[in-house]
C-alpha positions as CSV (number, residue, x, y, z in Angstrom):
1,M,-5.0,-0.6,-0.2
2,I,-2.0,-1.7,1.9
3,L,0.4,0.8,0.4
4,D,-2.3,3.6,0.5
5,P,-0.7,5.7,-2.4
6,I,-3.0,8.7,-1.8
7,G,-2.5,8.8,1.9
8,T,1.3,8.3,1.5
9,A,1.4,11.1,-1.1
10,A,-0.4,13.5,1.3
11,V,2.2,12.6,4.0
12,F,5.0,13.1,1.5
13,V,3.8,16.6,0.8
14,G,3.5,17.2,4.5
15,I,7.1,16.1,5.3
16,T,8.7,18.0,2.4
17,P,7.1,21.5,2.6
18,R,10.2,23.4,1.6
19,D,11.4,21.0,-1.1
20,S,11.3,22.0,-4.8
21,E,9.4,19.9,-7.3
22,E,12.7,18.5,-8.7
23,R,13.9,17.5,-5.2
24,R,10.5,15.8,-4.5
25,R,10.6,14.0,-7.8
26,A,14.1,12.7,-7.1
27,Q,13.1,11.6,-3.5
28,A,9.9,9.9,-4.8
29,I,11.9,7.9,-7.5
30,R,14.6,6.9,-5.0
31,A,12.1,5.8,-2.3
32,T,10.2,3.7,-4.9
33,I,13.4,2.0,-6.0
34,I,14.4,1.3,-2.4
35,S,10.9,-0.1,-1.7
36,V,11.1,-2.4,-4.8
37,V,14.4,-3.9,-3.5
38,V,13.1,-4.3,0.1
39,L,9.8,-5.8,-0.9
40,L,11.2,-8.2,-3.6
41,G,13.9,-9.3,-1.1
42,F,11.2,-9.9,1.5
43,A,9.1,-11.8,-1.1
44,F,11.9,-14.2,-2.0
45,I,13.7,-14.7,1.3
46,G,10.9,-13.9,3.8
47,E,9.5,-17.5,3.8
48,F,13.0,-18.9,4.2
49,L,13.6,-16.6,7.2
50,L,10.2,-17.7,8.7
51,R,11.1,-21.4,8.3
52,A,14.6,-20.8,9.8
53,M,12.8,-19.3,12.9
54,G,10.3,-22.2,13.0
55,I,7.3,-20.0,12.1
56,T,4.6,-21.6,9.8
57,L,3.1,-19.6,7.0
58,A,-0.3,-20.1,8.6
59,A,0.9,-18.5,11.8
60,F,2.5,-15.6,9.9
61,Q,-0.8,-15.2,7.9
62,I,-2.8,-14.9,11.2
63,A,-0.2,-12.5,12.6
64,G,-0.1,-10.6,9.3
65,G,-3.9,-10.3,9.2
66,L,-4.0,-8.9,12.8
67,L,-1.2,-6.5,11.9
68,L,-3.1,-5.3,8.8
69,F,-6.2,-4.9,10.9
70,V,-4.4,-2.5,13.2
71,L,-3.2,-0.6,10.1
72,A,-6.8,-0.6,8.8
73,F,-8.1,0.7,12.1
74,D,-5.5,3.4,12.0
75,M,-6.7,4.4,8.5
76,V,-10.4,4.4,9.4
77,M,-10.1,6.1,12.8
78,Q,-7.2,8.4,11.9
79,R,-5.3,7.2,15.0
80,P,-1.6,6.6,14.9
81,S,-0.9,2.9,15.5
82,G,2.9,3.1,15.1
83,L,2.8,0.9,12.0
84,R,3.4,3.8,9.7
85,A,5.7,6.8,10.5
86,T,4.9,8.1,14.0
87,E,4.4,11.7,14.8
88,S,8.0,12.0,16.2
89,E,9.3,10.4,12.9
90,R,7.3,12.9,10.8
91,S,8.5,15.8,13.0
92,E,12.1,14.7,12.6
93,A,11.7,14.4,8.8
94,E,10.1,17.9,8.6
95,A,12.8,19.5,10.8
96,S,15.6,18.0,8.8
97,D,16.7,19.2,5.4
98,D,18.0,15.7,4.7
99,D,16.7,13.4,2.1
100,V,13.4,11.7,3.3
101,S,13.5,9.0,0.5
102,V,14.8,6.2,2.8
103,F,13.2,7.2,6.1
104,P,10.3,7.7,6.5
105,L,9.2,7.5,2.9
106,A,10.5,4.1,1.7
107,I,10.5,2.6,5.2
108,P,8.0,2.5,6.9
109,L,5.5,4.5,4.7
110,I,5.8,2.4,1.5
111,A,7.7,-0.8,2.5
112,G,6.1,-1.0,6.0
113,P,5.1,-4.1,8.0
114,G,1.8,-4.4,6.1
115,A,3.5,-4.5,2.7
116,M,6.2,-6.9,3.9
117,T,3.6,-9.2,5.4
118,S,1.5,-9.1,2.2
119,V,4.4,-10.0,-0.1
120,V,5.5,-12.9,2.0
121,L,2.0,-14.3,2.2
122,L,1.3,-13.8,-1.5
123,R,4.7,-15.4,-2.4
124,G,4.0,-18.2,0.0
125,R,0.6,-18.9,-1.6
126,A,2.3,-19.0,-5.1
127,G,4.6,-21.8,-4.0
128,S,6.7,-23.1,-6.9
129,D,4.1,-22.2,-9.5
130,Y,6.1,-20.0,-11.9
131,A,3.1,-18.3,-13.4
132,E,1.8,-17.3,-9.9
133,V,5.2,-16.1,-8.8
134,V,5.3,-13.9,-11.9
135,A,1.8,-12.6,-11.1
136,V,2.8,-11.7,-7.6
137,V,5.9,-9.8,-8.8
138,A,3.8,-8.1,-11.5
139,A,1.2,-7.1,-9.0
140,L,3.9,-5.6,-6.8
141,G,5.3,-3.8,-9.8
142,V,1.9,-2.3,-10.6
143,A,1.2,-1.3,-7.0
144,L,4.6,0.4,-6.7
145,A,4.1,2.1,-10.1
146,I,0.8,3.5,-8.9
147,M,2.6,4.6,-5.7
148,L,5.3,6.4,-7.8
149,V,2.6,8.2,-9.9
150,C,0.8,9.4,-6.8
151,L,4.1,10.6,-5.2
152,L,5.1,12.4,-8.4
153,A,1.7,14.1,-8.5
154,A,1.5,14.6,-4.7
155,G,1.3,18.4,-4.7
156,T,-1.3,18.6,-7.5
157,M,-3.3,15.7,-6.1
158,T,-3.6,17.1,-2.6
159,R,-4.7,20.5,-4.0
160,V,-7.4,18.8,-6.2
161,V,-8.7,16.3,-3.7
162,G,-8.1,18.4,-0.7
163,K,-7.7,17.4,2.9
164,T,-11.3,16.1,3.2
165,G,-11.0,14.1,0.1
166,T,-7.8,12.5,1.2
167,H,-9.4,11.5,4.5
168,V,-12.5,10.1,2.8
169,I,-10.4,8.0,0.4
170,G,-8.1,6.8,3.2
171,R,-11.1,5.7,5.4
172,V,-12.8,3.8,2.6
173,L,-9.5,2.0,1.8
174,G,-9.2,1.3,5.5
175,V,-12.6,-0.5,5.6
176,V,-11.7,-2.6,2.6
177,L,-8.3,-3.4,4.2
178,A,-10.0,-4.4,7.4
179,A,-12.1,-7.0,5.5
180,L,-8.9,-8.2,3.7
181,S,-7.1,-8.6,7.1
182,A,-10.1,-10.6,8.5
183,Q,-9.9,-12.9,5.5
184,L,-6.2,-13.5,6.0
185,V,-6.9,-14.5,9.7
186,I,-9.7,-16.8,8.6
187,D,-7.5,-18.4,5.9
188,G,-4.6,-18.8,8.4
189,I,-6.9,-20.5,11.0
190,Q,-8.3,-22.8,8.3
191,Q,-4.8,-23.8,7.2
192,S,-3.7,-24.4,10.8
193,F,-6.6,-26.8,11.5
194,G,-6.4,-28.3,8.0
195,S,-2.7,-29.2,8.5
196,G,-3.2,-30.2,12.1
């Protein structure tokens, strides 16, 4: 839901209208690899960075929930919030013949603020429990594998589902993401009062 593979795949097709299938495939693979590195890095050093700045995990969870809610609102209402690639960023990517795998595909479309927030929170919840840490990394791997499949099938998928189908799926995922973000805020508030 947070990564929104179908919506990202639709954007990917939109910002690479003149690219061949081979070039799109190479950019999709490169963007996914970059996203893996960024999100795993955030998962394992994100909490350390928060502690170094004096930010509690509960505070980050509340902020992350609010941030995800803005993203969910963006998905449901189809209004740009700035958490994903902005119109100017997309226009810049479309106008350029350069590789879009780093920007805006890997960052901020795949490894955006919502994804970074989520991996830090999930890794923080896992604590030192090895099995839970492995589960978080595995879940991230599965989510990014789904993203890669959608990116590789982007052209076909947008033709099959169509613009309307893409919008419907994005809006449904946005509603579910809004509920998830509300739960993160509730959990963060409960942790704050429980520890205080």
